[in-house]
N, C-alpha and C positions, 0 to 999 in steps of 0.2 A: 705477621700474616693476618692476625685478627684485625689489626688497625687498617691494613690495606683493604680487607674485605668490607670493613665498616665505611671506609672512605668511598669505596666503589658503590656501596648501597646509598650513601648520602648523595653522591653525585648523580646517581640514577634518579633518586627522589627529587633532587633539585631540578634536573632536566624535565622530569614529569610535571613538576609544579609550573615551570616556565611554559611548557606546552599547554597546560590548563589555562594559564593566564592569557596566552595567545589565542586559544580557542574561545575563551570568554570574550575577548576583544572582537574576534571575528563574528561570534554570534550576536553581540551587541550591535555591531555594524549591520549585520543582516536584518536584525529586527528594526533598526532605524530606517533601513532601505525599504523594508516591507511597509512600515507605517507611512513613510512618505509616498510610497506607491498607492496605498489605500487612500490617502488624502488626495493625491493627484487624480485618482479615478473618481473619487466623490466630486471633486471640483469639475472634472470633465463631464460627469453626468449632469451636474447642475448647469454647466454652460450649454450642454446639448439640449436640456429641457428648456432653458431660457431662449435658445435659438429657435427651437421648435415652436415655442409659444409666440415668439415674435413673428415667425413665419406665418403661423395660423392667424394671428391678429392682422398682419399685413394682408393676407389673402382675404380675410373677411371684410376688412375696412376698405380695401382697394378693389372690391369685386366689380363695382360699377365704373371704375376709372380706366386709365389707359393700360392695355395689356403688355405693351412693350416695356414700360417702366417696371411693371411687376415682374416680368421675366428677367430683366436685368438685375433687379434686386434679389430675385431668387438665385440667379447665377452667382451673384456676389456672396450671398449667404452660403451657397454650396461650396464655393471656393474657400471661404473662411472656415467652413466645417471640415473640408478636406485638409486645409492647412493645420487645423487643430488636431485632426486625426493623425496627420503626418508627424506633428510634434509629439503627440502621445506615443505613436509607434516608435519614434526615435528615442524617446525617454525609456520606453519598455525595452528596446534593444540595448540601450546603454545600461539599464539595470541588469539585463540578462548577462551582458558582457562583464559587468562588475561582479555578478554572482559567480560566473565562470572563473574570473580572475581570482576571486577570494577562495573558491574551491581548489583551484590549481595551487594557489599560495599555501593553503592548508596542507594539501598533499605533499607539496615540496618541502614545507617545514617539517611535516611528520617524517618524510623520508630522510631529511637532513638529521633530524633528531635520532632516528633509528641508526643511521650511519655513525653518528657521534657516539651513541651508546655502544655500538659494536666496536668502534675504534678504542673507546675508553676501556671496555671489557677486555679487549685484546691486550691493550697496554698494561692493564692490571694483572692479567695472566702472565704476561712477559715479566713484569716486575716481580710477581710472586715466584716465578720459576728462577729468576736471577737471584732473588733473595734466598731461595732454598739452596741453590748452587753455592752461593757464598757461605751460607751456614754450614753446608756439608764440608766446604773447603776449610772453614775455620775449625770445625770439629776434627777434621783429619789432621790439621796442624796442632791442635791441642792434645790429641790422644797420645802421641809419643812423649809429650812433655809431662803429662800426668802419670804415664806408665813408670818412669824411673822413680818418681816420687813415691808411688805405691810400693815399688820394690825396695826402696831404701827405708821405708817406714819401720820395719822390724829392727834394722840397725840403728835407726834414729831413736827408737824406743830404748834401746840399750844405753844410748847416750843420755847423759843427764840434761834436762831442760829442753830437749828438742821436741817432745810430744805435745805439750800444752800450746806451744806457739803454732804448730801446724793445725791443731784443733781450732785455735782462735781464728786462724786464716780461713779454715773451711767454714766455720760458723759465720764469719763475716761475709763469705761468698754466698752462703745459703740465705743469710739475711738480705743481702742485696737482691737475690733472685725473688724472694718473697715480696720485697718492696716494689720491685719492677712489676710483678704480677698485680699487686694491689693498685699501683698507678695505672696500669692498663685497664683494670676493671673500673676505676674511677672515671677514666677517660671515656670508656664505653658507656657508663651510666650517664655522664654528662651529655654525650652525643645523643643517647636515647631521649633524655629530657628535652634537649633542643629540638629533636625530630618531633616529639609529641607536641611541644608548643607550636611548632611550625604547622603541624597537621591541624591543630585546633584553630589556629588563625586562618588557615586555608579553608577549613570547613565553615568558619564564621563568614569569611568573604563569599564563599559559594552560596551560603544561605541568604546573605544580604543581596547578592546579585539575583538569585532566584526570586526573592521577595520584590525587589525593584522591578524585575521583568514582569512579574504577575501584576504588580500595581500599575505599571505602564500599560499592559494589555487591558486591564480593567478600565483605566482612564480612557484608552482609545475606544473601547467598546461603548462607554458612556457618551463620549463625544460623537461617535457614529450614530447612536440612537437619537441624541439631541439634534444633530444635523438632519437626520431623516425626518424627525418630527417637524422641525422648522421648515424643511423643504415641502413637506406635505401641507402644512398650513399655508405657506406661500402659494403652492399650486392651487389649493382650493380657493384662496382669495383671488388669484389671477383668473381662475375659471369663472368665478362669479362676476368679475369685472368684464370678462369676455362675453358672458351671456348678456350682461347689461348693455354693453356696446352693440352686441348683435340686435337686441331689441330696439335700441336707439336708431341703428342703421335701417332696420326694417320700417320703423315709423317714418323716418326721413325719406326712405325710398317710396313709401306710400304717398307721402306728401308731394314728392317730385313727380310721381306718376299722375297724381291728381292735377298738378299744375300743367303737366304736358297735355293731359286730356282737355283741360280748359283752353290751353293755347291752340290745340287742334280744333276745338269747337269755334274759337275765334277765327281761325284760318278758314274753316268751312263757311262761316257766316260771311267772311270777306269774299270768298269764292262765289257764294250765292249772290251777293250784291253785284259782283262783277258780271255774273251771268244775267242778272236782271238788267244791268246797264247795257250789256251787249244786245239783249232782246229789245230794249227800248230803242237803241240805235238802229237795229235792224227794222223794227216797226216804223221808225221815222223815215228810214230810207225807202221802205216799201210804200209808205204814204206819199213820199215825194214822187216816187215813180208813178203811182196811181194818179196823183195830181197832174203830173206832166201828161199822162195818157188822156186824162179827162180834158185837159187844156187843148191837146191836139184834136180830140173829138169835137170839142166845142168850136174850135177854129174851123174845122171842116164843115160843121153844121152851119156856122155863120156864113162861111163862103157860099155854101149851097143856098142859104136864104138870100144872100145878097144877089146871087145870080137869078134866083126866082123873082124877087121883087126889084127889077131894074129901075123902074120909073116911080117908085114910091107907092104903087098900088098893091098893097099887101092886105091879105084877108085877115079878118079878126081871129079866125080859128088858128091860122098859122102863127099869129103873134102870140096867142095864148099858149100854143104848144111850145113855141120857142122859149117863152118866159118860164113855162113849167119845167122844160129841160134844163134851162140855166139855173133855176132855183134848185132843182134836184142835184145838179152837179155841185153847186156851191154848198148845199146841205151835206152832201157826202163828204166833200173836202173838210168842212168844219167838223163833222162827226169823227172822221178819221184822225184829225189833228187833236181833237179833245180827248179821244181814246188813247192816243200816244202818251199824253201827260197824266191824266187822271180820269177814270171812267165816271166819277161822280159829277163831273162838270157838264154832262150831257143834259141833266135836268135844269141846270142854271141858265144855259144859253137859250135865249128866245128864238123862236122859229122866225125864219126870214119871211117877211110879208111882201108879196109882190106889189110893185108900184102900180098905182092907178094909171090906166091908159089915157084917160082923158084929162089928168091933172096938168096944171101949169108948171112952169119952171120954178116958181116960188114955192108951190106946194111940195114939189120934188126935193127942192133944197131943204125945206123945213123937215120933211120926213127923213131925208138922208142925215141931216144934222142931229135930229132927235134919236135916230137909230144909232148913229155913231156915238152919241153921248151915252146912250144906254149900254151899248156894247163896251164902251171904254170904262164906264163905272163898274160893270160886272167883271170885266177883265182885271181891273185894279183890285177889286175886292178879292177875287180868286187868287191873284198874285200875292196880296198881303196875307191872306190866309195860308197859302202854301209856304211863304217865307216864315211866318210865325211858327207853323208846325215844324218846318225843317230846323229852325233855330232851337225850338224846344227839344226836339229829338236829339239834336246835336249836343245841346247842353246836358241833357240827361245821360246820353251815352258817354260824354266826356267825364261827367262827375262819377258815373259808375265805374268807368275804366280807371280813373284816377284813384278812387277809393280802393278798388281791388289791387291795383299796383302798389299803393302805399301799404295795404295790409300784407301783401306778399313780401314786400321789402322788409317790413318790420319783423314778420315771422322768420324770414331767412336770416336777418341780422341777429335776432334773439337765439336762433338755433346755432348759428355759427359761433356766437359768443359762448354759448353753453358748451359746445364741442371744444372750443379753444380752452375754456377754463378747466373742463374735465381732463383734457389731454395734458394741460400744463400741470395740473395737480397729480395726475398719474405719472408724468415724467419726473416731477420732483420727488414723489414717493419712491419710485423705482430707483432714482439716483441715490436717494438717502439709504435705501436698502442695500444697494450695491456697495456704496461707500462703507456702510456698517459691516457688511460681509468682508470687504477688503481689510478694514481695520482689524476685524476679528481674526481673519486668516493671518494677517501680518503679526498680530500679537501672539497668536499660537505658534507661528513659525519662529518668532524671536524667543519665546519661552522654551520651545524645543531645542533651539540652538544653544540657549543658555544651559539647559539641562545636559545636553550632550557635551558642552564645554566643561561643565562641572564634573560630569562622569569621566571625561577625559583627564581632567586634572586629578581626580581621585585615583583613577587607574595609573596615571603617571606617578602619583605619590606612592601607591602600592608597589609599582614596579621599582621605583627608587629604593623603597624600603627593602624589597626582596633582593635588589642588587647590593644594598648595604649589608644585608644579612649574609649574602654570599661572600662579600669581601671580608666580613667579620669572621665567618667560618674559615675562610682561607687563611686569614691572619692567625686564627687559633690553631689551625692545622700546622701552619709554618712554625708558629711558636712552640707547639708541642713536639714538632719534628726536629727543630733546630736548637732553640735556646732554652725556653723555659720549661720544657717537658722534664719532669723529674725522673721519669723512668728511663728515657733515652738521651736526654740532654745532660742531666747531672750524673747519670750513670757512668759515662766515660770518665768524668772527673774523679768520681769515686774509684773507678777502676784504676785510673792513673795513681790515685792515692794509695789504693791497695797494692798496686805494683810497686810503688815507692816503699811502702811498708814491708812488702815481701823482700825487696832488695835490701832494705836496712836490716831486716831480720836475718837474711842470708849473710850479710856482712858481719852482723853480730855473731852468727854461728861460725863464720870463717875465722874471726879473730881469735877466739879461745882455742879452736881446734886447728892449730897450725901444723899438726902432724899429718893432715891430709895431703895427698900428693897434689902437685901443681896441675896435672891434667884434669882432675876432678873439679878443681876451681874453674878452670877454663870452660868445662862442660856446663857447670852451673851458670856461669855468666852468659854463655850462648843460649841456654834455656830461658834465662831471664830476658835476654834480648828478643828471643822468639815470642815470649808471652807479651812483651811490650808491643812488638810489631803486630801481633794478633789483636791486642786491645785497640791499637790504632786503626787497624782494618775494621774492627767492629764499630768504632766511632765514625769512620768514613761511610759505612754502609747506610745508616739512617740519613746522613747528610745527603748522599747521592739519591736516596729514595725521596727525601723532601724536595730536592731539586727536580727529580723526575715528576713528582706529583704537582709541583708548582707550575711546570711548563704546560700541562693540559688545561689547568684552570685558567692560566693567563690567555692561552689560545682560545678557550671557550668564551672568556670575557671579550676578547678582541673580536671574536666572531659574532657575539651577541650585540655589541655596540652598533655596528652598521645595520643589523636587523631592527634594533630599537629605533634607530634614526629613520629607517625605511618605514616602519610602522607609523612613526610620527608624521612623516611626509605624506603617507597614504591617508592618515586621519585629516591632515590639513587639506589635501586635495578633495577628500570626501566632503569636508565641511564647505569648501569653496563650491563644489558641484551642487550641494544641497542649496546653498545660497543662490547660485545661478538658477536652479530649478524654481526656487521661490520667486525670484525676480521675473522669470519667464511666465510663471502663473499669474503674477501681478500684472505683467504686460498683457497677457491674454484677457484677464478680467477688464483691464482698461480698454482694450480693443473692443470687447463685447459691449461695454458701456458706451463707447464712442459710436459703435454701430447702432445701438439702440437709440442714441440721441439723433443720429442721422436719420433713422427711420421716423422718429417723431418729427424732425424737421421736414422730411418729405411729406408726411401726412399733413402737417400744417400748410406746406406749400400746395398740396393737392386740395385741401379745403379752401385756401385762398383762391386757387385757380377755379374751383367749382363756384365759389361765390362770384368771382369776376365773370365767369361764364353765364351764370344766372342773371347778373346785372346787365351783361351785354345782350342777352336774349330779351330781357325786359325792355331795354332801350330800343332794340330792333323792332319788337312788337309795337312799342309806342310810335316809332317812326313809321312803321307800316300802317298802323291805324291812322296816323296823321296824314300819310300819303293817300290812303284810301279815302279819308274824309275830304282831302283837297281835291282828289279826282272826282268824288261824288258831287262836291260843291261846284267844281268846274263844269262837269257834265250837266248838272242841274241848271247852272247859269246859261250854258249853251242851249239847253232845251228851252229855257225861258226866253232867251233871245230869239231862238228860231220860232217859238210860238208867237212872240210879240211881232216879229216880222211877218209871220203868216197872217196874223190878225190885221196888221196894217195893210197888207196886200188885199186882204178880204174887204177891209173898209174902203180902200181905194176902188176896188172893183164894184162894190155896192154903191158907192157915190156915183160912179159913172154908169148909171142905168142906161142900157142901150135902147135908145128910141129911134135911132136912124141907122142906116148901114154904116155910116162913118163911126158912130158911137160903138156899134157892135165890132167893127174892125179894130177900133182902139182898145176895147175891152179884151178882144182876142189877143192883141199884142201884149197887153198888160199881164194876162193870164199865162201866155206862153213865155213871158220873161218876168217871172215873179221877183227875182232878186236884182233886177236892173234898176238903175237910178232913174226915177220918173222925170225928174227935172231936166235930165240930159237927153233922155230918149224921146220925150214927147215933142219938143220943138222941132226935132228933125224928122218926125213921122210924116209921111206923104199924105195921110188921110186927115190931117188936122185942118179944120175949117178956119175961115177968116172971120173977122168982124166981132160982133157982140158974143156970138157963141164961143168963139175961140177964147175971148177974154173970160167968159163964164167958166169954161172948162179949165182954163189955166188957173183961175182963182181957186176953184174947187180942188184941183190937184195940189196946189200949193198948201191949202188948208189941210188936206188929207196927209200930205207929206210932212207938214209941221207937226200934226197930231201924231 
């Protein structure tokens, strides 16, 4: 009974130790999950801060660019952020499910252990009850056998030699009982020693696990503080870079605004020149209309004069008034034409001198030729001066515009190169930082996986040692119950020997005393057979008890092996899941770096686009300036041609000084048709005279036309 209770206590302790080991494994797994969760959250925060910083930088650098591209990029970043959030939520849900599964598994294991303890306690109670029943049965069988012996003892004392033998038998039985008790005490002492050693080992394991857990927590806290410090330093550096980039962008924005203002001023100057050209054209058209009106008035006046002086009897006062009116009309026309080109030419033009009334044709010709030569020289000088001034102004404007354009192009190229170099350096630095962080995270995850594998191997070794200890204890129990136990295994042999000795002694007693009746001998033989059968039953009882004890231990081991396999499979699945999470985090970091590289490429493309846009605007301004210059030159040349034609017409009209009605009619025709070809219109004129006068007029007109 004592052995059974001790076995029950040992089995309970062993089950409790196994539950402690399983609980330690579960707590270690929970701690690993918590550490991975903290690391994942830290990486998620780092990714979110990086995404926020990239968004802020994109918003600051692309403030003056296209809004649609910015919105698309923001939507892409938001979708990436939502994807990251979804992945984190899935990971959190998965970790929560894993926690629930582990808790359920712990509860299930505890319930199973409680059920097993109850079943084992019930079996032990049943075995104890059975053992007590068998003991009572044996005692009931032994009582009638020892009764006759006690009754026959006085008679035996009377017989010679019967008392010492019985006492020797009783002493042997007593000695065997004491030896059995001593063996049971030794077995209990050894079991207590084994239990104490096991408890010491368990306590050492528990302390080592607590120390490792505390060290791991301390290491995680130090890693967390280091990561926070690194992230703060990186954040401050990035903020400084952002402020620097903001200052650069503001400076470039001011430069761009200055360039836009300068371009606006150039456009306004071009518009002013266009307005001046339009005004000049309008004044020219007005002068043409006034010249036409004056020509019509002159024609009407000449017709009136022709009608008044029909036979050539013309008064000197009428001639003077006519010439004064003609000179006034011609002076007004010349003044209006000179004002349309340049007001300063009014002082250079000589006043028209009226021809002498009483001069000859030679004098008139000389005066006309001298006047034409003077006007021609003055006109050529003015024309050369205007051309020289326009050429100088054109060269000056061209040089100034070229210098400004070259300076702007150089400034923009230098700024764009500086921006490209800074962005390239920033991209390389960020890429190096991201790669370093990835390598660090990879190394940390590999170290953690190695640590977990080592811990797993150590726990497996401890589990195997505990299983070997259980098997060793089972073997010891079986050996003590079946074969090598001196109290219960060798006791039956001694009992057989004692039974044989009692039988021999009985035979020896029966041989000298042949006077006993035959019935008493038969009774003795039956009693001896009963004792032998009782001893055999006593031998069978511990064997049956050993077999009964062996069966729950075997079933317990059989039940524990699939559980151990299941724990190993769960550990492998947890390891694979952690590796998958690490790979997912690496993929997320790679996606973040690719997104950042795409952002840098987009910024580079935007800067290239801005540079191309500025170059295109510069080309357009150059083309516009060239077109405006060409238009101004064309309009200037047209004005010069028109002025030259007007001067030629004026010279032609001045050559043909009207001295007769025919000359006046011819002058009226020329003034009324200022742009007509004189060589074609004069021969067909009906008022053209014949003879020497016609030849003179034709030669003069040809000379004027050639000039």
